[in-house]
N, C-alpha and C positions, 0 to 999 in steps of 0.2 A: 611885727611878730604878732600872731594871733593870740587870742585869749587862752586857748588850750595849750599852746606852747609856753606861755608865760606861767600858767598854773603848773605845768609839768616841771619846769625848771625850779620854781619855788618849792614844789613838793619834794623834789630831790634834795634841795638845800636843807630843808627842815628835817628830812629823813636822815641825812648825814649828821646833822647836829644832834638829833636824838640818839642815834647809834653811838656817836662819840661820848655822849653823856652816860649812856648805859655801860659802855665799855670802861669808862673812868670809874664808875661806881663799883662795877664788878671787880676790877683789878685792885682798886683801893680797899674794897671790902675784904678781899682775899689777903692782902698784905696786913690788914688790921687783925683778922682772925688768926693768922699764923704768927703774927708778931715779928716778922722777919725784917721789916724796914722801920720799925718804931714810928708808925704813922697813926695819928688819932682820927677819930670820927670828925672832929672839928676841922681838920685839914682837908679831908675829903669833901665835906660840905662847902667849905670856903672855896676850894678849887673849882667845884662844879658851878657854884654861883658866879664866880669870876668869869669863867668861860662862857656861861650863858649871857652875862651882861655884855660880853664882847661880841659874841656871834649873832645874836638875834637882831640887834640894830643893823649889822652889816647885811644880814639876809633881808631885812625890811627895805634897805636902800636898794638892793638888787631888784626887789619886786617893784619899787617905785620908779626904777629907771625906765620901765616901759609905760608908766603912767605918771609923768612928772607933775601934772596939775592936781593929782589926787582926786580927780573927778570919777574915777572908775572906768574900767574898760568894759564895754558891752559887746555883745555879738553884732549889734547894729554898726559898730565902728569898723568892722572888717571889710 
């Protein structure tokens, strides 16, 4: 797989992670403001940090799958 395809897949993964984090903060913030689910700011922050600690290493592994040696993929390698 070429460098452009790897970068495109990695960009999509990071975009989805970012959107899920944004959605989590928005929904948790609305619950906190309206007080409907008795959720605190510490719970929202803890959940977002936990999700990020789980998803970013997995995304990094997906990126390294195409570059197992860690030496970097260059345009010359294609």
